[in-house]
C-alpha positions in Angstrom: 78.1 60.2 108.0 80.8 62.9 108.3 81.6 64.6 111.6 83.2 68.0 112.0 86.8 68.2 113.1 86.0 70.2 116.3 83.7 67.4 117.5 86.7 65.0 117.2 88.9 67.4 119.2 86.2 67.5 121.9 86.3 63.7 122.0 90.1 63.7 122.5 89.8 66.4 125.2 87.3 64.1 127.0 89.9 61.2 126.8 92.5 63.5 128.4 90.2 64.5 131.2 89.3 60.9 131.7 93.0 60.1 132.0 93.4 62.5 134.9 91.2 60.3 137.0 92.0 57.1 139.0 92.4 55.0 135.8 95.6 56.8 134.9 98.9 54.9 135.3 101.5 57.0 137.2 105.1 57.2 135.9 104.0 56.0 132.5 104.1 59.2 130.6 106.9 60.8 128.6 107.7 62.9 125.6 109.1 61.4 122.4 112.7 61.5 121.3 112.5 63.9 118.3 113.2 62.3 114.9 116.9 62.5 114.4 118.7 60.0 112.1 122.0 60.1 114.0 120.3 59.6 117.4 118.1 56.7 116.2 121.1 55.0 114.6 122.7 54.6 118.0 119.5 52.8 119.2 119.6 50.6 116.1 123.2 49.8 116.7 122.7 48.7 120.3 119.7 46.6 119.4 121.7 44.8 116.7 124.6 44.3 119.1 122.2 42.8 121.7 121.3 40.0 119.3 117.5 40.4 119.8 114.6 42.7 119.2 114.1 45.4 121.7 111.4 44.7 124.4 110.9 48.5 124.9 109.9 49.7 121.4 109.2 48.5 117.9 111.8 50.1 115.6 109.5 50.5 112.6 107.3 52.9 114.5 109.0 56.2 115.2 109.4 58.4 117.2 110.1 56.4 120.4 108.9 57.6 123.8 111.7 58.5 126.2 110.4 56.1 128.7 110.9 53.3 126.3 114.4 54.5 125.4 115.3 54.7 129.1 114.2 51.2 129.7 116.2 50.0 126.6 119.3 51.7 127.9 118.9 49.9 131.2 118.6 46.6 129.3 121.9 47.2 127.4 123.7 48.0 130.6 122.3 44.9 132.2 123.2 42.7 129.3 126.9 43.3 129.9 127.8 43.4 126.3 131.4 43.7 125.1 131.5 47.4 124.4 134.2 49.6 123.1 135.0 52.9 124.8 133.1 54.7 122.0 130.1 52.4 122.6 130.3 53.2 126.4 130.3 56.9 125.5 127.3 56.6 123.3 125.4 54.6 125.9 126.2 57.1 128.6 125.0 59.8 126.2 121.6 58.0 125.8 121.3 57.5 129.5 122.0 61.2 130.3 119.6 62.3 127.6 116.8 60.1 129.1 117.9 60.2 132.7 114.3 60.6 134.1 113.6 57.1 133.0 116.8 55.2 133.8 119.0 54.8 136.9 122.1 54.6 134.7 124.3 57.4 133.6 125.4 60.6 135.5 123.2 63.5 134.4 124.5 65.9 137.2 126.6 68.9 136.2 129.7 69.5 138.1 129.4 73.3 137.9 125.8 74.6 137.4 125.6 78.1 135.9 124.2 80.6 138.4 123.0 77.7 140.5 119.9 77.2 138.5 121.1 76.7 134.9 122.6 73.4 133.7 122.0 71.5 136.9 121.6 68.6 134.5 124.0 68.0 131.6 121.2 67.8 129.1 119.0 70.7 130.3 119.5 74.4 130.3 116.8 74.6 132.9 115.2 71.8 134.9 112.3 72.2 137.3 111.2 69.2 139.4 108.7 68.9 142.2 106.5 66.0 143.4 103.8 66.6 140.8 105.6 68.6 138.0 108.7 68.1 135.9 109.9 70.4 133.1 113.0 70.4 130.8 113.7 73.6 128.9 116.4 73.9 126.2 117.4 76.4 123.6 117.5 75.4 119.9 120.2 76.9 117.6 121.4 76.1 114.1 123.8 78.5 112.5 125.6 77.7 109.3 127.4 79.2 106.4 128.7 77.7 103.2 130.1 78.2 99.7 128.6 76.9 96.5 130.7 76.8 93.5 129.4 78.6 90.4 126.6 80.4 92.2 126.4 83.9 93.5 124.2 83.0 96.5 126.0 82.2 99.9 124.0 79.4 101.5 123.3 79.8 105.2 120.9 78.7 108.0 119.9 80.8 110.9 117.5 79.0 113.3 116.6 80.1 116.9 114.1 78.3 119.0 113.0 76.7 122.3 112.2 73.1 123.3 110.1 72.3 126.4 109.1 68.9 127.7 107.8 67.5 130.9 105.3 65.5 133.0 102.4 66.7 135.0 101.4 64.7 138.2 103.2 61.7 136.8 100.2 61.3 134.4 100.4 63.6 131.4 103.6 64.0 129.3 103.9 67.1 127.1 106.3 68.5 124.5 106.5 71.8 122.7 109.0 73.0 120.1 109.1 76.4 118.4 111.7 77.9 116.1 112.1 80.6 113.5 114.5 80.2 110.5 115.9 82.3 107.8 117.9 80.4 105.3 119.3 80.4 101.8 119.7 76.7 100.7 121.9 75.3 98.0 120.6 76.0 94.4 119.1 72.5 93.9 117.0 72.9 97.0 115.9 76.4 96.0 114.9 74.9 92.6 112.8 72.3 94.4 111.2 75.0 96.6 110.1 77.3 93.8 109.1 74.4 91.5 106.9 72.7 94.2 106.0 75.7 96.3 107.2 73.9 99.4 110.2 73.9 101.7 111.2 70.3 102.5 110.1 69.2 106.0 108.4 72.6 106.7 105.1 74.3 106.2 104.1 77.8 105.5 107.0 80.0 104.2 107.7 83.3 102.6 110.6 84.7 100.6 113.5 86.3 102.5 115.7 88.8 100.7 116.2 87.7 97.1 117.2 84.0 97.4 116.2 83.0 101.0 113.2 81.6 102.7 111.7 82.5 106.1 109.6 80.0 108.1 108.3 79.2 111.6 108.4 75.6 112.9 106.1 74.5 115.6 105.5 71.0 117.1 103.7 70.0 120.3 101.6 67.2 121.8 100.3 65.6 125.0 100.9 61.9 125.9 98.9 59.9 128.5 98.0 56.3 129.4 94.5 55.2 130.5 95.9 51.8 131.3 99.6 50.8 131.2 99.8 49.1 127.8 97.7 51.8 126.1 99.3 55.1 125.2 97.5 58.1 123.6 99.1 61.1 122.0 97.4 64.1 120.5 99.3 66.9 118.9 101.1 68.3 115.9 104.3 66.7 114.8 105.8 64.1 112.4 105.5 60.3 112.5 107.8 57.8 110.7 107.2 54.3 109.7 110.0 51.9 108.7 113.6 50.9 109.5 115.3 52.4 106.5 117.0 55.6 105.3 113.8 56.2 103.3 110.3 55.2 104.1 108.1 53.8 101.4 105.2 54.1 103.9 105.4 57.3 105.9 108.5 59.5 106.1 109.5 62.8 107.7 110.0 64.7 104.4 106.7 66.6 104.5 105.4 69.1 107.0 104.2 68.4 110.5 100.5 67.5 110.8 97.8 67.2 113.4 97.3 63.7 114.7 95.7 61.5 117.3 97.7 58.3 118.0 96.9 55.2 119.9 99.6 52.6 120.7 98.7 49.3 122.4 101.7 47.2 123.4 101.0 43.8 124.9 103.3 40.7 124.9 105.2 40.7 121.7 102.6 42.7 119.8 102.2 46.4 119.1 99.1 47.9 117.5 99.1 51.5 116.3 96.1 53.5 115.2 96.4 57.1 113.9 94.0 59.7 112.7 95.8 62.6 110.9 94.9 65.8 109.3 96.8 67.0 106.2 96.7 70.1 104.1 95.6 69.8 100.5 96.9 72.7 98.5 99.1 75.4 100.1 100.3 78.0 97.7 102.0 80.8 99.7 101.3 84.4 98.6 103.6 85.6 95.8 103.5 88.4 93.3 100.9 87.6 90.7 99.4 84.7 92.6 96.4 84.7 94.9 96.8 83.0 98.3 94.2 80.7 99.8 91.4 82.7 101.2 90.8 81.4 104.8 92.0 78.0 106.1 93.7 75.7 103.7 91.6 72.8 102.4 92.1 69.7 104.5 92.0 66.0 104.1 92.4 63.1 106.6 94.4 59.9 106.9 93.6 56.9 109.0 96.5 54.5 109.6 96.7 51.0 111.1 100.0 49.2 111.8 100.2 45.9 113.7 103.7 44.5 114.5 104.8 41.2 115.9 108.1 40.1 117.4 108.6 36.4 116.3 111.3 34.8 118.4 114.2 37.0 119.4 115.3 38.2 115.9 112.3 38.6 113.6 109.7 41.4 113.5 106.8 41.4 111.0 104.3 44.2 110.5 101.2 44.8 108.5 99.9 48.3 107.7 97.3 50.2 105.8 96.5 53.9 105.1 93.2 55.4 104.0 93.3 59.0 102.7 89.9 60.7 102.6 88.6 64.1 101.7 86.6 66.1 99.1 86.3 69.7 98.0 82.7 70.0 99.3 83.5 69.4 102.9 86.5 69.7 105.2 85.3 66.9 107.5 86.3 63.4 108.6 84.1 60.4 107.9 83.1 59.1 111.4 83.6 55.5 110.2 87.4 56.0 110.3 87.3 56.6 114.1 87.0 52.8 114.4 90.4 51.7 115.6 90.1 48.0 115.0 88.7 46.9 111.7 90.7 47.2 108.5 89.4 50.1 106.5 89.6 48.3 103.1 86.7 46.1 104.2 84.9 49.0 105.6 85.3 50.9 102.4 83.6 48.2 100.4 80.7 48.3 102.9 80.3 52.1 102.5 81.0 52.4 98.8 83.9 54.8 99.4 86.2 56.0 96.7 89.0 57.0 99.2 92.6 56.1 98.6 93.7 52.9 100.3 97.3 51.7 100.6 98.2 48.3 102.1 101.5 46.8 102.9 103.9 44.9 105.2 107.3 45.4 106.7 109.9 43.1 108.3 113.2 43.2 110.1 115.6 40.4 110.9 118.6 40.9 113.2 121.3 38.2 113.0 124.8 37.4 114.1 124.8 40.5 116.3 126.2 42.4 113.3 123.5 42.5 110.7 119.9 43.7 110.3 117.9 43.0 107.2 114.8 45.1 106.6 112.1 45.5 104.0 108.9 47.2 103.1 106.3 46.4 100.5 103.2 48.6 99.8 100.4 48.0 97.4 98.5 51.0 96.2 96.4 49.3 93.6 96.5 46.3 91.3 94.7 43.5 89.5 96.3 40.1 89.5 95.5 39.4 85.9 97.1 42.6 84.8 100.2 42.0 86.9 100.7 38.5 85.4 100.0 39.7 81.9 103.2 41.8 82.0 101.7 44.5 79.8 102.5 47.4 82.2 98.9 48.4 83.2 99.0 51.9 84.7 97.2 50.9 87.9 99.7 48.2 88.9 100.9 50.6 91.6 103.3 49.3 94.2 106.6 50.1 95.9 109.2 48.2 97.9 112.4 48.5 99.9 115.2 46.2 100.6 117.9 47.1 103.1 120.9 45.7 105.1 122.7 47.2 108.1 126.1 46.0 109.0 127.7 47.2 112.3 131.4 46.9 113.2 131.9 46.1 109.5 134.8 44.0 108.5 135.8 43.8 112.2 136.5 47.5 112.3 135.0 48.8 115.5 132.4 51.5 115.2 132.3 51.4 111.4 128.6 50.9 110.4 127.4 50.4 106.8 123.9 50.6 105.4 122.8 49.6 101.8 119.3 50.2 100.6 117.3 49.7 97.4 114.0 51.5 96.8 111.5 51.1 94.0 108.1 52.7 93.2 106.1 52.1 90.0 104.6 55.0 88.1 101.5 56.7 89.7 102.1 55.0 93.1 100.7 57.3 95.9 98.8 59.4 93.3 95.0 59.4 93.2 92.0 61.0 91.5 92.7 64.5 93.1 94.8 66.3 95.7 92.1 65.4 98.4 93.0 61.7 98.2 96.6 61.5 97.1 99.4 60.6 99.5 100.7 64.1 100.2 100.8 66.9 102.7 101.6 70.6 102.1 102.5 69.9 98.4 105.0 67.3 99.4 105.0 63.5 99.2 104.3 61.7 102.5 106.6 58.8 101.6 109.6 59.0 99.3 110.8 62.5 98.5 111.0 61.8 94.8 107.5 60.6 94.6 107.2 57.6 92.4 108.4 56.2 89.0 111.9 55.5 90.5 114.7 53.1 91.3 117.2 54.1 93.9 120.4 52.7 95.6 121.7 54.3 98.8 124.9 53.5 100.5 125.5 55.0 104.0 128.7 54.7 106.1 129.2 55.9 109.6 132.6 55.8 111.4 133.2 56.9 115.0 136.9 56.4 115.6 136.9 58.3 119.0 134.1 59.3 121.3 133.2 62.8 120.1 134.1 62.5 116.4 131.8 60.9 113.8 132.3 60.8 110.1 129.3 60.1 107.8 129.2 59.5 104.1 126.1 59.0 102.0 125.9 58.1 98.3 122.6 58.1 96.4 122.1 56.8 92.9 118.6 57.4 91.7 117.0 56.9 88.3 113.5 58.2 87.6 111.2 59.6 84.9 110.4 63.3 85.0 107.4 65.2 83.6 107.4 68.4 81.5 104.6 70.9 82.0 102.2 69.1 79.7 102.8 65.4 80.6 102.1 63.0 83.5 104.3 59.9 83.5 103.7 59.0 87.1 106.4 60.7 89.2 104.5 63.6 90.7 102.0 62.4 93.4 100.3 65.8 93.2 99.0 65.1 89.7 95.8 63.3 89.2 96.2 59.9 87.5 93.3 60.8 85.3 95.9 62.7 83.1 98.1 59.6 82.7 99.8 59.3 79.4 98.8 55.7 78.6 96.9 52.7 79.8 99.5 50.0 79.0 103.2 49.9 78.5 104.1 51.7 81.7 107.6 51.1 83.1 109.7 52.5 85.9 111.6 55.5 84.7 109.3 56.3 81.8 109.1 60.0 80.7 112.1 62.3 80.7 114.9 60.1 81.8 116.7 61.5 84.8 119.8 60.4 86.7 120.6 61.7 90.1 124.0 61.2 91.8 124.3 62.6 95.3 127.2 62.4 97.7 127.5 63.9 101.1 130.4 63.7 103.6 130.0 65.1 107.1 132.5 65.4 109.9 130.8 66.0 113.3 132.3 66.9 116.7 130.2 66.8 119.8 131.5 69.6 122.0 129.1 69.3 124.8 125.9 67.2 125.3 123.8 67.9 122.2 126.1 70.7 121.1 127.6 69.8 117.7 130.0 71.3 115.1 129.7 69.9 111.5 131.7 70.4 108.4 130.0 68.9 105.3 130.6 68.5 101.6 127.8 67.9 99.1 128.1 66.9 95.5 124.7 67.0 93.6 124.6 66.0 89.9 121.5 65.5 87.8 121.4 64.6 84.2 118.0 65.2 82.7 116.2 66.4 79.6 114.2 68.7 81.9 115.9 72.2 81.8 114.4 73.3 85.2 116.7 70.9 87.1 120.2 72.0 88.1 123.0 69.9 86.5 125.8 70.2 89.0 126.1 71.6 92.5 129.2 71.5 94.7 128.6 72.8 98.2 130.6 73.0 101.5 129.3 74.2 104.8 130.2 74.7 108.5 127.4 74.3 111.1 126.9 74.9 114.8 123.9 72.9 116.2 122.4 72.9 119.7 119.5 70.5 120.3 118.6 70.1 116.7 119.4 67.4 114.1 121.3 67.9 110.8 119.2 69.0 107.9 119.6 66.6 105.0 118.5 67.3 101.4 119.4 64.0 99.8 117.1 64.2 96.8 
């Protein structure tokens, strides 16, 4: 039977209260390292260089806890690898950024400001006592740019605050708040108005004529009842996979409420997540009526079990169940079961919820390469697959990728090649209460489905504080017009599909995307960055609502915030 959400929250609060008792493991709590592609690349790079899988975290499950990163940094120091001066700089950066959990690195500032500020290199303000620790940092992102053949001047103006810490060595906490006014490049604005959603964000409103205004909030608590078992409850993003994209769960959509359990024993990690997503979120606009009261909600239950096999190979199995209906904003209590696979439970209960199964793998070899892959199965019948007749419900997606560090014996040149495929109608379901989306945005690939895509990514760090990044995306997919459904848009019900058979990847309005981004980054101080970037965005499509050609350049100042990427 269903159980109301507030009852679940009371259950989680009970667990937190239990954790404050004698069963709690001291010094086992920490906040997560926020999702940041450049930051996580450093961790990937050092793991590949080490020649084996990390013993501290499983790279397909992001974000990582700072405690795990600190332990991993110590492992790299102890391994005495042959590191370049740039590698040593990056390792020191990671050590300072997670100094609470490692004895390496020098986090002490030589000249604190007014004695109390910047006592640590990575903290504006640090407070530490026997039973309380807090790190407080500002968040800024200011940018301006020029877009050829467009009257709008793109800009970003973000101001915010980030707070993390530990209470009594038992409860880790994290809070992030920022407000942003921005005018994005024209192709991003087209996406926003077409989909009524700002990529990576939630509720928004118009700002001036061409801008958007939104508030970003994240926060959670983290605690261990026993050492191998970590619980987190809060509002943030989760990411599953080792690639540039995730065919399972990405960071493209808005934050969401979640309860997460991680059990790490021996060479195995088991993750269980209950998440709450928004169904339909049309912001108030002239001529449109906003949602009256709370947005409709749906729920996702997520299992992922991951094994390290030997020193180099990691295999993972995962499943998602998306559940909800228009009659009740409640979670089926059966999905609180953290052990059994929900597909079998669904058959027992006669459920019509959306189930997605899959596996992922990663293999590091020769201390230079990492091969990774994902495969997910949304729905299929074996007879229909083997018939080759293109049945609409043969819904699956996969990813193949290769990372190559110190490529061609050029130190600190790292390359990444990735191929992604999703058949038509993958992630879509009977309605918006059971499709794989949140806040009008896909939870996996930003394009949705009905696509084939190549991505080439290169990073080169010639000296310690300078990094050059280039990304090239070649994507071919089939678009819909207002009166058709060829399987790209996960928000459309598959009931309105165009045909039963003869479905192929790229069907519909043929669309070709070519995206190129070049970024030069200078790290002025710890977590203080200056960027100059160039974006070329070209789309050839029969759909007139899509921009054909965008040329954009921008200059950015960032403090404690990752780069925003709109590579779609």
